[in-house]
C-alpha positions in Angstrom: 74.3 -63.7 -104.8 75.4 -60.3 -103.7 73.4 -57.4 -105.0 70.4 -59.6 -106.0 68.3 -58.8 -102.9 65.0 -56.9 -103.5 64.7 -55.8 -99.9 67.4 -53.5 -98.5 67.3 -54.4 -94.8 69.7 -51.7 -93.7 67.5 -49.1 -95.4 64.4 -50.5 -93.8 66.1 -50.6 -90.4 67.1 -46.9 -90.8 63.5 -45.9 -91.6 62.3 -47.8 -88.6 64.8 -46.1 -86.3 63.9 -42.7 -87.7 60.2 -43.4 -87.2 60.7 -44.6 -83.6 62.8 -41.5 -82.8 60.1 -39.2 -84.1 57.1 -41.2 -82.8 54.2 -39.2 -81.4 51.9 -42.1 -80.7 49.7 -44.2 -82.9 52.3 -45.0 -85.6 52.0 -48.7 -84.8 48.3 -48.8 -85.7 48.8 -51.3 -88.5 50.9 -53.6 -86.3 48.4 -53.4 -83.4 45.5 -54.2 -85.8 47.4 -57.3 -87.0 48.3 -58.3 -83.5 44.7 -57.9 -82.3 43.6 -60.1 -85.2 46.2 -62.8 -84.3 45.2 -62.6 -80.6 41.6 -63.2 -81.6 42.5 -66.2 -83.7 44.7 -67.6 -80.9 41.9 -67.2 -78.4 39.6 -69.4 -80.5 42.1 -72.3 -80.4 41.3 -74.7 -77.5 44.9 -75.5 -76.5 47.9 -73.9 -75.0 51.3 -73.4 -76.7 54.4 -74.0 -74.6 57.1 -72.7 -77.0 56.4 -70.3 -79.7 58.2 -67.7 -81.9 56.9 -64.3 -83.1 58.6 -62.7 -86.0 57.4 -59.1 -86.2 58.5 -55.4 -86.0 58.9 -54.4 -82.3 58.7 -58.2 -81.5 59.4 -57.8 -77.8 56.4 -55.6 -77.2 54.3 -57.6 -79.6 55.2 -60.8 -77.8 54.1 -59.4 -74.5 50.8 -58.3 -76.0 50.2 -61.8 -77.4 51.2 -63.6 -74.2 48.7 -61.7 -72.2 46.0 -63.8 -73.9 46.9 -66.7 -71.7 47.4 -69.7 -74.0 51.0 -68.9 -75.0 53.5 -69.6 -72.3 56.9 -68.9 -73.9 57.1 -66.7 -76.9 60.4 -65.7 -78.3 60.3 -62.5 -80.3 62.5 -61.8 -83.4 62.4 -58.3 -84.9 63.0 -59.6 -88.4 63.6 -62.7 -90.3 66.9 -61.4 -91.6 70.0 -62.7 -90.1 72.9 -63.6 -92.4 71.4 -65.7 -95.2 67.9 -65.0 -93.9 67.9 -68.1 -91.7 65.7 -68.5 -88.6 67.5 -69.6 -85.4 65.1 -72.5 -84.6 65.8 -76.2 -84.4 63.5 -78.4 -86.5 60.4 -79.5 -84.7 61.1 -77.3 -81.7 58.1 -75.0 -81.7 54.4 -75.4 -81.0 53.6 -72.0 -82.5 55.1 -69.7 -85.1 53.6 -66.3 -85.7 54.7 -64.0 -88.5 53.2 -60.5 -88.3 54.0 -58.0 -91.0 57.5 -59.4 -91.5 57.3 -61.7 -94.5 57.1 -58.8 -96.9 60.5 -57.7 -95.6 62.3 -60.9 -96.5 64.0 -61.6 -99.8 63.0 -65.3 -99.8 59.3 -65.6 -98.8 59.0 -69.3 -99.8 62.3 -70.1 -98.0 61.1 -68.3 -94.8 57.8 -70.2 -94.9 59.6 -73.5 -95.3 61.9 -72.7 -92.3 58.8 -71.8 -90.2 57.1 -75.1 -91.2 60.2 -77.1 -90.3 60.5 -75.4 -86.9 57.0 -76.6 -86.0 56.2 -79.8 -84.2 53.9 -82.1 -86.1 50.8 -80.6 -84.4 52.1 -77.0 -84.4 50.3 -74.0 -85.6 51.5 -71.2 -87.8 49.7 -67.9 -88.3 51.0 -65.2 -90.6 49.8 -61.7 -91.5 51.3 -60.0 -94.5 50.4 -57.2 -96.9 48.6 -58.4 -100.1 48.8 -57.2 -103.6 45.9 -54.7 -103.3 47.2 -53.1 -100.1 47.8 -49.3 -100.4 46.8 -49.4 -104.1 45.4 -45.9 -104.1 48.5 -44.5 -102.2 50.9 -46.3 -104.6 48.9 -44.8 -107.6 48.9 -41.3 -106.2 52.7 -41.4 -105.4 53.5 -42.8 -108.9 51.3 -40.1 -110.6 52.8 -37.3 -108.6 56.4 -38.4 -109.1 55.8 -38.8 -112.8 54.3 -35.3 -113.1 57.2 -33.7 -111.1 60.2 -35.8 -112.3 59.0 -37.2 -115.6 59.1 -40.8 -114.3 58.6 -42.9 -111.2 60.8 -45.1 -109.0 59.6 -48.0 -107.0 58.8 -46.7 -103.5 57.1 -49.7 -101.9 58.3 -53.3 -101.6 56.5 -55.8 -103.8 53.4 -57.4 -102.2 52.3 -61.0 -102.3 49.6 -62.1 -104.7 46.7 -63.0 -102.5 45.8 -65.8 -105.0 49.2 -67.5 -104.5 49.0 -71.1 -103.3 50.9 -70.8 -100.0 50.4 -74.4 -99.2 52.6 -75.3 -102.2 55.2 -72.8 -101.1 55.3 -74.2 -97.6 55.6 -77.8 -98.8 58.8 -77.0 -100.6 57.4 -78.0 -104.0 58.2 -74.5 -105.4 61.8 -75.3 -106.1 
């Protein structure tokens, strides 16, 4: 339904382009922290992955970083989940590995994206995801809301909604949510 999206992908893309154009170094600290965590988890898995997908900001560079660990051979990088209709371009059962790093919070249909990722996996495939939880940046959100209320007499949402860390993602991935 047009106009019902929570996430304005063009606006986010514009912010990202502006940040990259003005980059001085270190702006990707959160992404690098998440990628390092994913790399550590992958290194603990005693198997190799022939075909994988990485959905993340700056996915090309991120894929190179993760492939350097040695147990991922082919890793296709997608900068975002969003293509028309927010569909992933993978055939069912075609991937050994799906990684989503700081991208799920930028999709309008998190359960739908999780289901697509699950369907893209082979029966023994592995999916790892990193996303911002409900308590992330709590102090910053409070400070911005308080300042805007004092200056403008009210506040506008400035940060996309975060997932509830208590949510049962296994139910979401199974498709039982609908």
